[in-house]
TORROVO-484495 format. One line per field, with one value per atom (N, C-alpha, C, O, CB): chain; x, y, z; residue in one letter; atom name. Coordinates in nm, 2 decimals, padded with zeros to 4 digits. Atoms other than C-alpha are relative to their C-alpha. Glycine has a CB too. Layout:
% residues N
kette = A;...
px = X;...
py = Y;...
pz = Z;...
rest = a;...
atom = CA;...
% end
This chain:
% residues 108
kette = A;A;A;A;A;A;A;A;A;A;A;A;A;A;A;A;A;A;A;A;A;A;A;A;A;A;A;A;A;A;A;A;A;A;A;A;A;A;A;A;A;A;A;A;A;A;A;A;A;A;A;A;A;A;A;A;A;A;A;A;A;A;A;A;A;A;A;A;A;A;A;A;A;A;A;A;A;A;A;A;A;A;A;A;A;A;A;A;A;A;A;A;A;A;A;A;A;A;A;A;A;A;A;A;A;A;A;A;A;A;A;A;A;A;A;A;A;A;A;A;A;A;A;A;A;A;A;A;A;A;A;A;A;A;A;A;A;A;A;A;A;A;A;A;A;A;A;A;A;A;A;A;A;A;A;A;A;A;A;A;A;A;A;A;A;A;A;A;A;A;A;A;A;A;A;A;A;A;A;A;A;A;A;A;A;A;A;A;A;A;A;A;A;A;A;A;A;A;A;A;A;A;A;A;A;A;A;A;A;A;A;A;A;A;A;A;A;A;A;A;A;A;A;A;A;A;A;A;A;A;A;A;A;A;A;A;A;A;A;A;A;A;A;A;A;A;A;A;A;A;A;A;A;A;A;A;A;A;A;A;A;A;A;A;A;A;A;A;A;A;A;A;A;A;A;A;A;A;A;A;A;A;A;A;A;A;A;A;A;A;A;A;A;A;A;A;A;A;A;A;A;A;A;A;A;A;A;A;A;A;A;A;A;A;A;A;A;A;A;A;A;A;A;A;A;A;A;A;A;A;A;A;A;A;A;A;A;A;A;A;A;A;A;A;A;A;A;A;A;A;A;A;A;A;A;A;A;A;A;A;A;A;A;A;A;A;A;A;A;A;A;A;A;A;A;A;A;A;A;A;A;A;A;A;A;A;A;A;A;A;A;A;A;A;A;A;A;A;A;A;A;A;A;A;A;A;A;A;A;A;A;A;A;A;A;A;A;A;A;A;A;A;A;A;A;A;A;A;A;A;A;A;A;A;A;A;A;A;A;A;A;A;A;A;A;A;A;A;A;A;A;A;A;A;A;A;A;A;A;A;A;A;A;A;A;A;A;A;A;A;A;A;A;A;A;A;A;A;A;A;A;A;A;A;A;A;A;A;A;A;A;A;A;A;A;A;A;A;A;A;A;A;A;A;A;A;A;A;A;A;A;A;A;A;A;A;A;A;A;A;A;A;A;A;A;A;A;A;A;A;A;A;A;A;A;A;A;A;A;A
px = 00.00;03.86;-00.05;-00.16;-00.09;00.03;03.85;-00.09;-00.07;00.13;00.08;03.59;00.08;00.18;-00.14;-00.07;03.69;-00.01;00.08;-00.06;00.02;03.55;00.11;00.17;-00.15;-00.10;03.78;00.14;00.22;-00.01;-00.13;04.08;00.02;00.13;00.02;-00.02;04.02;00.02;00.11;-00.13;-00.02;03.97;00.14;00.20;-00.12;-00.13;04.27;00.12;00.22;00.02;-00.10;04.47;00.01;00.12;-00.03;00.00;04.37;00.06;00.14;-00.15;-00.06;04.47;00.15;00.22;-00.05;-00.14;04.81;00.08;00.19;00.03;-00.07;04.90;-00.03;00.01;-00.02;00.02;04.79;00.13;00.13;-00.08;-00.14;05.16;00.04;00.12;00.10;-00.04;05.20;-00.07;-00.03;-00.02;00.08;04.93;00.00;-00.08;-00.15;-00.01;05.04;-00.09;-00.11;-00.01;00.09;04.79;00.03;-00.05;-00.15;-00.04;04.98;-00.08;-00.09;00.14;00.08;04.77;-00.15;-00.23;00.04;00.14;04.44;-00.07;-00.18;-00.02;00.07;04.37;-00.03;-00.15;00.08;00.03;04.40;-00.10;-00.18;00.13;00.08;04.23;-00.15;-00.24;00.04;00.14;03.92;-00.06;-00.17;00.01;00.05;03.90;-00.03;-00.13;00.10;00.03;03.93;-00.13;-00.21;00.11;00.13;03.64;-00.12;-00.23;00.02;00.11;03.42;-00.04;-00.15;00.03;00.03;03.45;-00.06;-00.02;00.12;00.06;03.25;00.06;00.03;-00.14;-00.06;03.45;00.12;00.21;00.04;-00.11;03.69;00.14;00.24;-00.02;-00.12;03.95;00.06;00.18;-00.02;-00.04;03.96;00.05;00.14;-00.11;-00.04;03.97;00.15;00.23;-00.11;-00.14;04.28;00.10;00.21;00.00;-00.09;04.45;00.02;00.14;-00.04;00.00;04.37;00.09;00.17;-00.14;-00.08;04.51;00.14;00.23;-00.05;-00.14;04.83;00.06;00.17;00.00;-00.06;04.88;00.02;00.11;-00.09;-00.01;04.81;00.12;00.18;-00.13;-00.11;05.06;00.14;00.22;00.00;-00.12;05.33;00.03;00.14;00.01;-00.01;05.28;00.02;00.10;-00.12;-00.03;05.26;00.14;00.19;-00.09;-00.14;05.59;00.09;00.19;00.03;-00.09;05.74;-00.01;00.10;-00.04;00.01;05.61;00.09;00.16;-00.15;-00.08;05.76;00.15;00.23;-00.04;-00.14;06.09;00.05;00.16;00.02;-00.04;06.09;00.02;00.12;-00.11;-00.01;06.04;00.14;00.21;-00.12;-00.12;06.32;00.13;00.22;00.00;-00.12;06.56;00.01;00.13;-00.02;-00.02;06.48;00.07;00.14;-00.14;-00.07;06.59;00.14;00.23;-00.07;-00.13;06.89;00.09;00.21;00.00;-00.08;07.00;00.09;00.19;-00.08;-00.08;07.15;00.14;00.24;-00.07;-00.12;07.41;00.05;00.14;-00.02;-00.04;07.43;-00.04;-00.04;00.14;00.04;07.33;-00.14;-00.18;00.02;00.15;06.96;-00.01;-00.11;-00.08;00.00;07.04;00.00;-00.08;00.12;-00.01;07.13;-00.13;-00.18;00.11;00.12;06.82;-00.12;-00.20;-00.04;00.10;06.60;00.01;-00.09;00.00;-00.02;06.76;-00.05;-00.07;00.14;00.05;06.64;-00.15;-00.22;00.08;00.14;06.30;-00.09;-00.19;-00.03;00.09;06.16;-00.02;-00.14;00.07;00.03;06.22;-00.06;-00.15;00.13;00.06;06.13;-00.16;-00.23;00.06;00.15;05.79;-00.07;-00.18;-00.03;00.07;05.71;00.00;-00.10;00.07;00.00;05.83;-00.09;-00.16;00.15;00.08;05.65;-00.15;-00.23;00.03;00.13;05.33;-00.04;-00.14;-00.03;00.02;05.36;00.00;-00.09;00.11;00.00;05.44;-00.14;-00.19;00.11;00.14;05.12;-00.11;-00.19;-00.02;00.10;04.91;00.00;-00.10;00.01;-00.01;05.04;-00.05;-00.12;00.15;00.04;04.99;-00.16;-00.22;00.07;00.14;04.63;-00.07;-00.17;-00.04;00.07;04.54;00.02;-00.06;00.06;-00.01;04.67;-00.07;-00.03;00.14;00.08;04.42;00.08;00.05;-00.07;-00.08;04.69;-00.02;-00.03;00.15;00.01;04.64;00.13;00.20;-00.07;-00.13;04.94;00.02;-00.07;00.03;-00.04;05.12;00.13;00.22;-00.01;-00.13;05.40;00.10;00.06;-00.01;-00.10;05.72;00.03;00.06;00.12;-00.04;05.79;-00.11;-00.10;00.05;00.10;05.46;-00.12;-00.23;-00.05;00.12;05.23;-00.05;-00.17;00.03;00.04;05.23;-00.07;-00.16;00.12;00.06;05.15;-00.15;-00.24;00.08;00.13;04.86;-00.10;-00.22;00.01;00.09;04.71;-00.04;-00.15;00.06;00.04;04.72;-00.10;-00.18;00.13;00.08;04.54;-00.14;-00.23;00.05
py = -00.15;-04.17;00.05;00.02;00.05;-00.07;-03.97;00.12;00.19;00.04;-00.12;-03.70;00.11;00.10;-00.02;-00.12;-03.35;00.00;00.05;00.14;00.00;-03.39;-00.09;-00.06;-00.04;00.09;-03.69;00.06;00.05;-00.13;-00.06;-03.51;00.12;00.14;00.05;-00.11;-03.19;-00.05;-00.01;00.10;00.04;-03.38;-00.07;-00.05;-00.10;00.07;-03.60;00.10;00.09;-00.11;-00.11;-03.29;00.08;00.10;00.11;-00.07;-03.11;-00.10;-00.05;00.03;00.09;-03.42;-00.01;-00.01;-00.14;00.01;-03.44;00.13;00.13;-00.04;-00.12;-03.07;00.07;00.18;00.10;-00.05;-03.02;00.05;00.14;-00.10;-00.04;-03.00;00.13;00.19;-00.10;-00.13;-02.69;00.11;00.22;00.01;-00.10;-02.51;-00.01;00.05;-00.01;00.01;-02.61;-00.10;-00.10;00.14;00.09;-02.89;-00.14;-00.21;00.04;00.12;-03.20;-00.12;-00.22;-00.03;00.12;-03.43;00.04;-00.05;-00.02;-00.04;-03.23;-00.01;-00.06;00.14;00.01;-03.20;-00.14;-00.17;00.06;00.13;-03.57;-00.07;-00.16;-00.08;00.06;-03.67;00.04;-00.05;00.03;-00.04;-03.46;-00.05;-00.09;00.16;00.05;-03.57;-00.15;-00.21;00.02;00.15;-03.94;-00.02;-00.11;-00.06;00.03;-03.91;00.06;00.01;00.06;-00.06;-03.68;-00.05;-00.04;00.14;00.05;-03.84;-00.14;-00.22;00.00;00.13;-04.15;-00.07;-00.19;00.01;00.06;-04.22;-00.09;-00.04;00.10;00.09;-04.51;00.04;00.03;-00.14;-00.05;-04.36;00.11;00.12;00.04;-00.11;-04.04;-00.04;00.01;00.10;00.05;-04.23;-00.07;-00.05;-00.12;00.06;-04.43;00.11;00.10;-00.10;-00.10;-04.12;00.08;00.12;00.09;-00.08;-03.94;-00.08;-00.02;00.02;00.08;-04.23;-00.01;-00.01;-00.14;-00.01;-04.24;00.13;00.13;-00.02;-00.13;-03.87;00.01;00.07;00.12;00.00;-03.91;-00.08;-00.03;-00.05;00.07;-04.18;00.06;00.07;-00.14;-00.06;-04.01;00.13;00.15;00.03;-00.13;-03.66;-00.02;00.06;00.08;00.04;-03.82;-00.03;00.01;-00.10;00.04;-03.98;00.12;00.12;-00.11;-00.12;-03.65;00.08;00.14;00.08;-00.08;-03.47;-00.07;00.00;00.02;00.08;-03.74;00.02;00.04;-00.16;-00.01;-03.73;00.15;00.17;-00.03;-00.14;-03.35;00.03;00.09;00.10;-00.02;-03.36;-00.07;-00.02;-00.06;00.07;-03.62;00.08;00.10;-00.14;-00.08;-03.41;00.13;00.17;00.04;-00.12;-03.10;-00.03;00.05;00.06;00.04;-03.28;-00.03;00.01;-00.12;00.03;-03.40;00.12;00.11;-00.09;-00.12;-03.04;00.03;00.10;00.11;-00.03;-03.03;-00.08;-00.04;-00.04;00.08;-03.29;00.03;-00.03;-00.15;-00.05;-03.10;-00.08;-00.03;00.03;00.09;-03.40;00.03;00.00;-00.15;-00.02;-03.29;00.11;00.11;00.05;-00.10;-02.99;-00.07;-00.03;00.09;00.08;-03.24;-00.07;-00.07;-00.10;00.07;-03.44;00.10;00.07;-00.08;-00.10;-03.13;00.05;00.09;00.12;-00.05;-03.02;-00.10;-00.06;00.03;00.10;-03.35;-00.02;-00.03;-00.14;00.03;-03.39;00.11;00.08;-00.01;-00.11;-03.04;-00.01;-00.02;00.13;00.02;-03.07;-00.13;-00.13;00.02;00.13;-03.44;00.01;-00.05;-00.11;-00.01;-03.36;00.08;00.04;00.06;-00.09;-03.08;-00.07;-00.07;00.13;00.06;-03.27;-00.12;-00.14;-00.04;00.12;-03.59;00.04;-00.02;-00.08;-00.05;-03.39;00.05;00.03;00.11;-00.05;-03.22;-00.11;-00.11;00.10;00.11;-03.54;-00.08;-00.12;-00.09;00.07;-03.70;00.07;00.01;-00.01;-00.08;-03.42;-00.01;-00.02;00.15;00.02;-03.44;-00.14;-00.15;00.02;00.13;-03.81;-00.02;-00.07;-00.11;00.01;-03.78;00.07;00.02;00.05;-00.08;-03.51;-00.07;-00.05;00.14;00.08;-03.76;-00.13;-00.22;-00.02;00.12;-04.02;-00.13;-00.24;-00.03;00.11;-04.23;-00.02;00.07;00.03;00.04;-04.41;00.01;-00.09;-00.14;-00.02;-04.27;-00.07;-00.07;00.15;00.06;-04.45;00.05;00.03;-00.15;-00.05;-04.30;-00.12;-00.23;00.08;00.11;-04.52;-00.04;-00.16;00.03;00.03;-04.51;-00.06;-00.17;00.13;00.04;-04.55;-00.06;-00.09;00.12;00.05;-04.67;-00.13;-00.16;00.01;00.14;-05.04;00.00;-00.08;-00.09;00.00;-04.96;00.05;00.00;00.07;-00.07;-04.73;-00.09;-00.10;00.14;00.08;-04.97;-00.13;-00.18;-00.05;00.12;-05.26;00.03;-00.05;-00.06;-00.03;-05.08;00.02;00.06;00.13
pz = 00.01;03.94;00.13;00.18;-00.13;-00.13;04.27;-00.03;-00.13;00.08;00.01;04.32;00.06;00.13;00.08;-00.05;04.40;00.15;00.22;-00.07;-00.14;04.75;00.07;00.17;00.04;-00.05;04.81;00.00;00.09;-00.08;00.01;04.68;00.09;00.14;-00.15;-00.09;04.89;00.14;00.21;-00.02;-00.14;05.21;00.02;00.12;00.04;-00.01;05.15;00.00;00.07;-00.11;00.00;05.07;00.13;00.18;-00.11;-00.13;05.39;00.10;00.19;00.04;-00.10;05.59;-00.02;00.08;-00.01;00.02;05.43;00.03;00.08;-00.14;-00.02;05.44;00.14;00.15;-00.11;-00.14;05.80;00.07;00.16;00.08;-00.05;05.89;-00.04;00.03;-00.03;00.05;05.68;00.08;00.08;-00.15;-00.07;05.89;00.15;00.22;-00.04;-00.15;06.24;00.06;00.18;00.06;-00.06;06.28;-00.05;-00.12;-00.04;00.06;06.20;00.05;-00.02;00.02;-00.06;06.43;-00.02;-00.05;00.15;00.00;06.44;-00.14;-00.15;00.06;00.14;06.06;-00.04;-00.07;-00.11;00.05;05.97;00.10;00.06;-00.02;-00.10;06.30;-00.02;-00.02;00.14;00.02;06.23;-00.13;-00.13;00.00;00.13;05.87;00.01;-00.04;-00.11;-00.02;05.98;00.07;00.03;00.08;-00.07;06.22;-00.06;-00.04;00.14;00.06;06.01;-00.13;-00.18;-00.01;00.13;05.68;00.00;00.09;-00.09;00.00;05.58;-00.12;-00.13;-00.01;00.12;05.26;00.03;00.11;-00.10;-00.03;05.28;-00.05;00.02;-00.05;00.05;05.06;00.08;00.11;-00.15;-00.08;05.26;00.13;00.19;00.01;-00.13;05.59;-00.01;00.08;00.05;00.02;05.46;-00.01;00.06;-00.13;00.02;05.35;00.13;00.17;-00.12;-00.13;05.68;00.10;00.17;00.05;-00.09;05.87;-00.03;00.06;00.01;00.05;05.66;00.05;00.10;-00.16;-00.05;05.73;00.15;00.19;-00.05;-00.14;06.09;00.06;00.15;00.06;-00.05;06.14;-00.03;00.06;-00.07;00.04;05.94;00.07;00.12;-00.14;-00.07;06.09;00.15;00.21;-00.03;-00.14;06.43;00.03;00.13;00.04;-00.01;06.38;-00.01;00.06;-00.09;00.02;06.26;00.12;00.16;-00.13;-00.12;06.57;00.11;00.18;00.05;-00.11;06.80;-00.03;00.06;00.00;00.04;06.60;00.03;00.07;-00.15;-00.02;06.63;00.15;00.19;-00.04;-00.15;07.01;00.04;00.12;00.07;-00.03;07.04;-00.04;00.03;-00.06;00.05;06.82;00.08;00.11;-00.15;-00.09;07.03;00.13;00.18;00.02;-00.12;07.34;-00.03;00.05;00.07;00.04;07.16;-00.04;-00.06;-00.12;00.03;07.08;00.10;00.08;-00.03;-00.11;07.41;-00.01;00.05;00.13;00.04;07.28;-00.13;-00.18;00.01;00.12;06.96;-00.13;-00.24;00.00;00.11;06.74;-00.04;-00.15;00.03;00.03;06.75;-00.11;-00.18;00.13;00.11;06.52;-00.14;-00.23;00.01;00.13;06.24;-00.03;-00.14;00.01;00.02;06.30;-00.04;-00.13;00.13;00.04;06.29;-00.14;-00.20;00.10;00.13;05.97;-00.11;-00.22;-00.03;00.09;05.81;00.02;-00.08;00.03;-00.03;05.98;-00.06;-00.12;00.15;00.05;05.88;-00.15;-00.19;00.04;00.14;05.51;-00.04;-00.13;-00.08;00.04;05.50;00.02;-00.06;00.09;-00.03;05.66;-00.11;-00.15;00.15;00.10;05.41;-00.13;-00.20;00.00;00.13;05.10;-00.01;-00.11;-00.04;00.01;05.19;00.00;-00.07;00.13;00.01;05.25;-00.15;-00.20;00.11;00.13;04.91;-00.10;-00.19;-00.04;00.08;04.74;00.01;-00.09;00.03;-00.03;04.90;-00.07;-00.13;00.15;00.06;04.78;-00.15;-00.22;00.04;00.15;04.42;-00.04;-00.14;-00.04;00.04;04.41;00.02;-00.07;00.09;-00.02;04.55;-00.11;-00.17;00.14;00.11;04.29;-00.13;-00.23;00.00;00.11;04.03;00.01;-00.06;-00.04;-00.02;04.14;00.05;00.01;-00.12;-00.05;04.32;00.15;00.22;-00.03;-00.15;04.65;00.07;00.07;00.02;-00.06;04.83;00.13;00.21;00.01;-00.13;05.11;00.03;-00.05;-00.01;-00.04;05.30;00.02;00.07;00.14;00.00;05.28;00.14;00.16;-00.08;-00.13;05.65;00.09;00.15;00.07;-00.08;05.82;-00.07;-00.01;00.08;00.08;05.54;00.04;00.04;-00.14;-00.03;05.63;00.14;00.16;00.00;-00.12;05.99;00.00;00.06;00.10;00.01;05.91;-00.08;-00.04;-00.08;00.07;05.66;00.08;00.06;-00.13;-00.08;05.91;00.11;00.14;00.06;-00.12;06.19;-00.05;00.03;00.07
rest = x;x;x;x;x;x;x;x;x;x;x;x;x;x;x;x;x;x;x;x;x;x;x;x;x;x;x;x;x;x;x;x;x;x;x;x;x;x;x;x;x;x;x;x;x;x;x;x;x;x;x;x;x;x;x;x;x;x;x;x;x;x;x;x;x;x;x;x;x;x;x;x;x;x;x;x;x;x;x;x;x;x;x;x;x;x;x;x;x;x;x;x;x;x;x;x;x;x;x;x;x;x;x;x;x;x;x;x;x;x;x;x;x;x;x;x;x;x;x;x;x;x;x;x;x;x;x;x;x;x;x;x;x;x;x;x;x;x;x;x;x;x;x;x;x;x;x;x;x;x;x;x;x;x;x;x;x;x;x;x;x;x;x;x;x;x;x;x;x;x;x;x;x;x;x;x;x;x;x;x;x;x;x;x;x;x;x;x;x;x;x;x;x;x;x;x;x;x;x;x;x;x;x;x;x;x;x;x;x;x;x;x;x;x;x;x;x;x;x;x;x;x;x;x;x;x;x;x;x;x;x;x;x;x;x;x;x;x;x;x;x;x;x;x;x;x;x;x;x;x;x;x;x;x;x;x;x;x;x;x;x;x;x;x;x;x;x;x;x;x;x;x;x;x;x;x;x;x;x;x;x;x;x;x;x;x;x;x;x;x;x;x;x;x;x;x;x;x;x;x;x;x;x;x;x;x;x;x;x;x;x;x;x;x;x;x;x;x;x;x;x;x;x;x;x;x;x;x;x;x;x;x;x;x;x;x;x;x;x;x;x;x;x;x;x;x;x;x;x;x;x;x;x;x;x;x;x;x;x;x;x;x;x;x;x;x;x;x;x;x;x;x;x;x;x;x;x;x;x;x;x;x;x;x;x;x;x;x;x;x;x;x;x;x;x;x;x;x;x;x;x;x;x;x;x;x;x;x;x;x;x;x;x;x;x;x;x;x;x;x;x;x;x;x;x;x;x;x;x;x;x;x;x;x;x;x;x;x;x;x;x;x;x;x;x;x;x;x;x;x;x;x;x;x;x;x;x;x;x;x;x;x;x;x;x;x;x;x;x;x;x;x;x;x;x;x;x;x;x;x;x;x;x;x;x;x;x;x;x;x;x;x;x;x;x;x;x;x;x;x;x;x;x;x;x;x;x;x;x;x;x;x;x;x;x;x;x;x;x;x;x;x;x;x;x;x;x;x;x;x;x;x;x;x;x;x;x;x;x;x
atom = N;CA;C;O;CB;N;CA;C;O;CB;N;CA;C;O;CB;N;CA;C;O;CB;N;CA;C;O;CB;N;CA;C;O;CB;N;CA;C;O;CB;N;CA;C;O;CB;N;CA;C;O;CB;N;CA;C;O;CB;N;CA;C;O;CB;N;CA;C;O;CB;N;CA;C;O;CB;N;CA;C;O;CB;N;CA;C;O;CB;N;CA;C;O;CB;N;CA;C;O;CB;N;CA;C;O;CB;N;CA;C;O;CB;N;CA;C;O;CB;N;CA;C;O;CB;N;CA;C;O;CB;N;CA;C;O;CB;N;CA;C;O;CB;N;CA;C;O;CB;N;CA;C;O;CB;N;CA;C;O;CB;N;CA;C;O;CB;N;CA;C;O;CB;N;CA;C;O;CB;N;CA;C;O;CB;N;CA;C;O;CB;N;CA;C;O;CB;N;CA;C;O;CB;N;CA;C;O;CB;N;CA;C;O;CB;N;CA;C;O;CB;N;CA;C;O;CB;N;CA;C;O;CB;N;CA;C;O;CB;N;CA;C;O;CB;N;CA;C;O;CB;N;CA;C;O;CB;N;CA;C;O;CB;N;CA;C;O;CB;N;CA;C;O;CB;N;CA;C;O;CB;N;CA;C;O;CB;N;CA;C;O;CB;N;CA;C;O;CB;N;CA;C;O;CB;N;CA;C;O;CB;N;CA;C;O;CB;N;CA;C;O;CB;N;CA;C;O;CB;N;CA;C;O;CB;N;CA;C;O;CB;N;CA;C;O;CB;N;CA;C;O;CB;N;CA;C;O;CB;N;CA;C;O;CB;N;CA;C;O;CB;N;CA;C;O;CB;N;CA;C;O;CB;N;CA;C;O;CB;N;CA;C;O;CB;N;CA;C;O;CB;N;CA;C;O;CB;N;CA;C;O;CB;N;CA;C;O;CB;N;CA;C;O;CB;N;CA;C;O;CB;N;CA;C;O;CB;N;CA;C;O;CB;N;CA;C;O;CB;N;CA;C;O;CB;N;CA;C;O;CB;N;CA;C;O;CB;N;CA;C;O;CB;N;CA;C;O;CB;N;CA;C;O;CB;N;CA;C;O;CB;N;CA;C;O;CB;N;CA;C;O;CB;N;CA;C;O;CB;N;CA;C;O;CB;N;CA;C;O;CB;N;CA;C;O;CB;N;CA;C;O;CB;N;CA;C;O;CB;N;CA;C;O;CB;N;CA;C;O;CB;N;CA;C;O;CB;N;CA;C;O;CB;N;CA;C;O;CB;N;CA;C;O;CB;N;CA;C;O;CB;N;CA;C;O;CB;N;CA;C;O;CB;N;CA;C;O;CB;N;CA;C;O;CB;N;CA;C;O;CB;N;CA;C;O;CB;N;CA;C;O;CB;N;CA;C;O;CB;N;CA;C;O;CB;N;CA;C;O;CB;N;CA;C;O;CB
% end
C-alpha cells in the first residue's frame, strides 16, 4: 500500500508534461526524494518524457518534408494519454512501467 506522499510525488513526476516541465518535474523529484518507489517512478517518467521531447523535436524538423505533421499528431496524444494512465495506475497502488522506455529506466 502506497502512502499519499508517494502517490502525490509520483503523480507530479508523471504529469510534468501537462505543465510544460516534462524533464524538470521528474528530475527534481528524482533528486529530492529519498523513497525508492518515487525514485523509480520519477526515472520512468524522465525517460519516457525525454523520449517524447526528442521525438517532438525530430518531428518538428520533419515537418519540412510534411511527414512530421503525422508524427506530431501521434506523439502529442500519446504523451498525454500515457501520463494519465501512469497517474491512474499509481493511484491504484500499481508499480507502473512505460511500455517503450520502462526496461531502460529500470536497468539504469
